[in-house]
C-alpha positions as CSV (number, residue, x, y, z in Angstrom):
1,M,-40.6,6.9,-35.4
2,L,-43.0,3.5,-34.5
3,I,-41.5,1.6,-32.4
4,S,-41.7,-2.2,-33.1
5,R,-43.3,-4.9,-30.9
6,V,-40.5,-6.9,-30.4
7,Q,-38.6,-3.7,-29.5
8,L,-41.3,-3.0,-26.4
9,A,-41.1,-6.7,-25.4
10,G,-38.9,-5.8,-22.5
11,F,-42.0,-3.9,-21.3
12,L,-45.0,-5.8,-22.9
13,D,-43.7,-9.5,-22.2
14,D,-42.2,-9.0,-18.8
15,E,-45.5,-10.0,-16.0
16,F,-43.3,-8.6,-13.2
17,M,-43.7,-5.0,-15.0
18,T,-47.4,-4.7,-13.5
19,E,-47.5,-7.6,-11.1
20,G,-49.1,-6.5,-7.5
21,L,-50.6,-3.1,-9.5
22,S,-54.5,-2.6,-10.0
23,E,-55.6,-2.9,-13.5
24,D,-55.5,1.4,-13.7
25,V,-51.9,1.8,-12.4
26,A,-50.8,-0.8,-14.9
27,K,-52.3,0.8,-17.7
28,V,-50.9,4.0,-16.9
29,F,-47.3,2.9,-16.3
30,I,-47.1,0.6,-19.0
31,T,-48.7,3.4,-21.4
32,W,-46.0,5.8,-19.8
33,L,-43.2,3.5,-20.1
34,I,-44.4,2.8,-23.7
35,E,-44.2,6.7,-24.1
36,R,-40.6,7.1,-22.9
37,A,-39.2,4.4,-25.3
38,E,-40.9,5.7,-28.6
39,R,-39.0,9.6,-27.7
40,L,-36.1,7.7,-26.8
41,A,-36.6,5.6,-30.8
42,E,-37.2,8.9,-32.2
43,C,-33.9,10.1,-30.8
44,E,-31.6,7.3,-31.1
45,K,-30.9,5.9,-34.9
46,N,-28.3,3.2,-34.3
47,P,-30.3,0.2,-33.4
48,V,-27.4,-1.5,-31.3
49,L,-27.5,1.4,-28.9
50,L,-31.4,2.1,-29.1
51,K,-31.6,-1.9,-27.8
52,L,-29.7,-1.4,-24.5
53,K,-31.4,2.0,-23.7
54,L,-34.3,0.0,-24.0
55,E,-33.2,-2.8,-22.0
56,R,-32.1,0.2,-19.5
57,W,-35.6,1.5,-19.2
58,A,-37.0,-1.9,-18.8
59,T,-34.8,-2.3,-15.7
60,K,-35.9,1.2,-14.7
61,G,-39.4,0.1,-15.4
62,R,-39.4,-2.8,-12.7
63,A,-37.5,-0.5,-10.2
64,I,-40.7,2.2,-10.6
65,R,-42.7,-0.8,-10.7
66,K,-42.0,-1.7,-6.7
67,I,-42.4,1.6,-5.8
68,L,-45.9,2.0,-6.9
69,V,-46.6,-1.2,-5.6
70,L,-45.9,0.2,-2.0
71,W,-47.6,3.2,-3.4
72,E,-51.0,1.1,-3.6
73,I,-50.8,-0.2,-0.3
74,E,-53.0,1.5,2.1
75,G,-50.9,3.0,4.8
76,Q,-47.8,2.2,3.3
77,R,-47.4,5.5,0.8
78,A,-44.7,7.2,3.5
79,N,-42.3,3.3,2.2
80,S,-42.6,4.2,-1.1
81,H,-40.6,8.2,-0.9
82,Q,-37.6,6.6,0.9
83,L,-36.9,4.3,-2.4
């Protein structure tokens, strides 16, 4: 099942999702999020529940982004493990 651009808006239209990340890391991260969303869309047939779960994934994605930003800062990788 293909997931629509509208359903992915929480990942693709949120500039904060990749803010502070290098281009390579941002591409991998967004691709990973989209793959998770596609898997979720395959399993969840109820559109209301799918929307809620995708919103939750967008929130999780923003939290994961913080860890990735810390990971990319030279000498700060130990801090990312604390999160």
